[in-house]
DRENDO-1510 file (C-alpha; in Angstrom, 1 decimal, always signed):
<recs>
REC; n; res; u; v; w
REC; 1; MET; +0.0; +0.0; +0.0 .
REC; 2; SER; +1.5; +3.3; -1.1 .
REC; 3; SER; +1.1; +6.3; +1.2 .
REC; 4; VAL; +2.4; +9.7; +2.4 .
REC; 5; ARG; +2.8; +10.3; +6.1 .
REC; 6; ARG; +3.3; +13.6; +7.8 .
REC; 7; GLU; +2.9; +14.7; +11.4 .
REC; 8; VAL; +3.0; +17.9; +13.4 .
REC; 9; ILE; +3.1; +18.8; +17.1 .
REC; 10; VAL; +0.3; +21.2; +18.0 .
REC; 11; GLU; +0.4; +23.5; +21.0 .
REC; 12; ALA; -3.2; +22.6; +22.0 .
REC; 13; ALA; -5.1; +19.8; +23.8 .
REC; 14; ALA; -6.3; +17.0; +21.6 .
REC; 15; ASP; -10.0; +18.0; +21.9 .
REC; 16; ARG; -9.2; +21.6; +20.7 .
REC; 17; ALA; -6.9; +20.3; +17.9 .
REC; 18; PHE; -9.6; +17.9; +16.8 .
REC; 19; ARG; -12.3; +20.6; +16.8 .
REC; 20; VAL; -10.0; +23.1; +14.8 .
REC; 21; PHE; -9.2; +20.4; +12.3 .
REC; 22; THR; -12.8; +19.3; +11.7 .
REC; 23; GLU; -14.8; +22.5; +12.4 .
REC; 24; LYS; -12.6; +25.3; +11.2 .
REC; 25; MET; -10.9; +23.8; +8.2 .
REC; 26; ASP; -11.5; +27.0; +6.2 .
REC; 27; THR; -9.4; +29.0; +8.6 .
REC; 28; TRP; -6.2; +27.0; +7.8 .
REC; 29; TRP; -6.6; +25.1; +4.6 .
REC; 30; PRO; -4.3; +26.6; +1.9 .
REC; 31; PRO; -6.7; +28.6; -0.4 .
REC; 32; GLU; -4.7; +27.6; -3.4 .
REC; 33; HIS; -5.5; +24.0; -2.7 .
REC; 34; HIS; -9.1; +24.1; -3.7 .
REC; 35; ILE; -10.6; +22.4; -6.8 .
REC; 36; GLY; -13.8; +24.4; -7.4 .
REC; 37; LYS; -14.2; +26.6; -10.4 .
REC; 38; ILE; -15.1; +29.5; -8.1 .
REC; 39; PRO; -12.9; +30.9; -5.3 .
REC; 40; MET; -13.4; +29.0; -2.1 .
REC; 41; LYS; -15.4; +30.5; +0.7 .
REC; 42; ASN; -15.8; +27.6; +3.1 .
REC; 43; ILE; -15.0; +24.0; +3.7 .
REC; 44; VAL; -17.6; +21.7; +5.2 .
REC; 45; LEU; -16.9; +18.5; +7.0 .
REC; 46; ASP; -20.1; +16.8; +8.2 .
REC; 47; ARG; -19.1; +15.6; +11.6 .
REC; 48; ARG; -20.5; +12.1; +11.5 .
REC; 49; ASN; -19.8; +8.7; +9.9 .
REC; 50; ASN; -20.7; +8.9; +6.2 .
REC; 51; GLY; -20.8; +12.7; +6.3 .
REC; 52; ASP; -19.9; +14.8; +3.3 .
REC; 53; TRP; -16.6; +16.7; +2.8 .
REC; 54; TYR; -16.7; +19.5; +0.3 .
REC; 55; GLU; -15.8; +23.1; -0.4 .
REC; 56; VAL; -18.3; +25.9; -0.9 .
REC; 57; GLY; -17.5; +28.6; -3.5 .
REC; 58; THR; -18.0; +32.3; -3.0 .
REC; 59; ASP; -21.1; +32.0; -5.2 .
REC; 60; GLY; -22.6; +29.3; -3.0 .
REC; 61; SER; -21.6; +26.4; -5.3 .
REC; 62; ARG; -20.6; +23.0; -3.9 .
REC; 63; CYS; -17.5; +21.0; -5.0 .
REC; 64; ASP; -17.2; +17.6; -3.3 .
REC; 65; TRP; -13.9; +16.2; -2.1 .
REC; 66; GLY; -14.9; +13.1; -0.2 .
REC; 67; ARG; -16.7; +11.5; +2.7 .
REC; 68; VAL; -16.2; +10.8; +6.4 .
REC; 69; LEU; -15.4; +7.1; +6.9 .
REC; 70; ILE; -14.7; +7.1; +10.7 .
REC; 71; TRP; -15.7; +9.8; +13.1 .
REC; 72; ASP; -14.0; +9.2; +16.5 .
REC; 73; PRO; -13.6; +12.5; +18.4 .
REC; 74; PRO; -11.1; +13.6; +19.7 .
REC; 75; ARG; -8.9; +10.7; +18.6 .
REC; 76; ARG; -9.3; +10.0; +15.0 .
REC; 77; VAL; -11.0; +10.9; +11.7 .
REC; 78; VAL; -10.7; +9.0; +8.4 .
REC; 79; LEU; -11.8; +10.7; +5.2 .
REC; 80; THR; -12.1; +9.5; +1.6 .
REC; 81; TRP; -10.1; +11.7; -0.8 .
REC; 82; GLN; -12.0; +11.3; -4.1 .
REC; 83; LEU; -9.9; +13.5; -6.2 .
REC; 84; THR; -8.3; +12.1; -9.4 .
REC; 85; ALA; -4.8; +12.8; -10.6 .
REC; 86; GLU; -6.4; +15.7; -12.6 .
REC; 87; TRP; -7.7; +17.2; -9.2 .
REC; 88; GLN; -11.4; +16.4; -10.2 .
REC; 89; TYR; -13.9; +14.8; -7.9 .
REC; 90; ASP; -14.8; +11.3; -8.9 .
REC; 91; LYS; -17.4; +9.4; -6.7 .
REC; 92; ALA; -16.0; +6.0; -7.9 .
REC; 93; PHE; -12.4; +6.9; -7.1 .
REC; 94; ILE; -11.2; +6.6; -3.4 .
REC; 95; THR; -8.0; +7.1; -1.5 .
REC; 96; GLU; -8.1; +7.7; +2.3 .
REC; 97; VAL; -6.8; +10.3; +4.6 .
REC; 98; GLU; -6.5; +9.2; +8.3 .
REC; 99; ILE; -5.7; +11.8; +11.0 .
REC; 100; ASN; -4.8; +10.7; +14.5 .
REC; 101; PHE; -4.7; +13.1; +17.5 .
REC; 102; THR; -2.4; +11.8; +20.3 .
REC; 103; PRO; -2.2; +13.8; +23.5 .
REC; 104; LEU; +1.3; +14.5; +24.7 .
REC; 105; ALA; +2.2; +16.7; +27.7 .
REC; 106; GLU; -0.7; +18.8; +28.9 .
REC; 107; GLY; -1.8; +21.2; +26.2 .
REC; 108; ARG; +0.2; +19.5; +23.4 .
REC; 109; THR; -0.9; +17.0; +20.7 .
REC; 110; ARG; +0.8; +15.0; +18.1 .
REC; 111; VAL; -1.3; +15.0; +14.9 .
REC; 112; ALA; -0.3; +12.3; +12.4 .
REC; 113; LEU; -1.7; +12.2; +8.9 .
REC; 114; GLU; -1.5; +9.3; +6.5 .
REC; 115; HIS; -2.8; +9.7; +2.9 .
REC; 116; ARG; -3.0; +6.1; +1.7 .
REC; 117; ASN; -4.0; +3.9; -1.2 .
REC; 118; LEU; -2.1; +6.1; -3.6 .
REC; 119; GLU; -1.3; +3.1; -5.8 .
REC; 120; ARG; -4.9; +3.6; -7.0 .
REC; 121; TYR; -3.5; +6.5; -9.1 .
REC; 122; GLY; -1.9; +3.9; -11.4 .
REC; 123; ALA; +0.6; +5.5; -13.8 .
REC; 124; LYS; +0.2; +8.8; -12.0 .
REC; 125; GLU; +1.1; +7.4; -8.5 .
REC; 126; ALA; +4.6; +8.9; -8.5 .
REC; 127; ASP; +3.3; +12.4; -9.5 .
REC; 128; ILE; +0.7; +12.4; -6.8 .
REC; 129; ILE; +3.1; +11.2; -4.1 .
REC; 130; LYS; +5.5; +14.0; -5.2 .
REC; 131; SER; +2.7; +16.5; -5.1 .
REC; 132; VAL; +1.0; +15.6; -1.8 .
REC; 133; GLY; +4.3; +14.7; -0.2 .
REC; 134; SER; +6.0; +17.9; -1.1 .
REC; 135; GLU; +6.6; +20.9; +1.2 .
REC; 136; GLY; +3.6; +22.6; -0.5 .
REC; 137; GLY; +1.3; +19.6; +0.0 .
REC; 138; TRP; +0.4; +17.9; +3.3 .
REC; 139; THR; +3.5; +19.5; +5.0 .
REC; 140; LEU; +2.2; +23.1; +4.4 .
REC; 141; THR; -1.4; +22.1; +5.2 .
REC; 142; LEU; -0.5; +20.6; +8.5 .
REC; 143; GLN; +1.8; +23.6; +9.4 .
REC; 144; ARG; -1.1; +25.9; +8.7 .
REC; 145; PHE; -3.4; +23.8; +10.8 .
REC; 146; ALA; -0.9; +23.7; +13.7 .
REC; 147; ALA; -0.6; +27.4; +13.7 .
REC; 148; ALA; -4.4; +27.9; +13.7 .
REC; 149; ALA; -4.9; +25.2; +16.4 .
REC; 150; SER; -2.2; +26.7; +18.6 .
REC; 151; LEU; -3.8; +30.2; +18.6 .
REC; 152; ARG; -4.8; +31.1; +22.1 .
REC; 153; ASN; -6.7; +34.3; +21.7 .
REC; 154; ALA; -10.2; +34.7; +23.1 .
REC; 155; ASP; -11.8; +35.4; +19.7 .
REC; 156; THR; -10.4; +32.1; +18.2 .
REC; 157; ASP; -11.4; +30.1; +21.3 .
REC; 158; ALA; -14.9; +31.5; +21.4 .
REC; 159; ALA; -15.3; +30.8; +17.7 .
REC; 160; VAL; -14.3; +27.2; +18.0 .
REC; 161; LYS; -16.4; +26.6; +21.1 .
REC; 162; THR; -19.6; +28.1; +19.6 .
REC; 163; ILE; -19.8; +25.4; +16.9 .
REC; 164; SER; -21.8; +22.5; +18.4 .
REC; 165; PRO; -21.1; +19.0; +17.3 .
REC; 166; ALA; -23.3; +17.3; +14.8 .
REC; 167; THR; -25.7; +14.7; +16.1 .
</recs>
């Protein structure tokens, strides 16, 4: 099984890191990493098993990315990544992104990401590994996430706490 693994240490407790990752993705996801035809306004991750994962354009349009396979707060979330080598959504094409949140010392969390099943890209496998495994791929994405999750100002904390979990 072919995969790319990255991890980052976040200066936040696991529950906060998990909430920022799953509820505030639009605050840290690199805006240049969207696939919609319209500029991205928001990213939605339905916080439940079999939930949707998609971007919303500034015009309200929806561009699917994948689904939630496993919802296990605040320890783990597994998503389908249903983007082809041409960065287009394909309902029939599936790779997986697993994110684990491991508490360390109080107020610190190791966040480990694995993007797996990359052999499913066939002849484009090496290109995809090079892209998502590059400094501008999952490395940049996790660095931006860690910075957002580590913010300790009252406005950020209040914004994260006001989002209630999905039932």
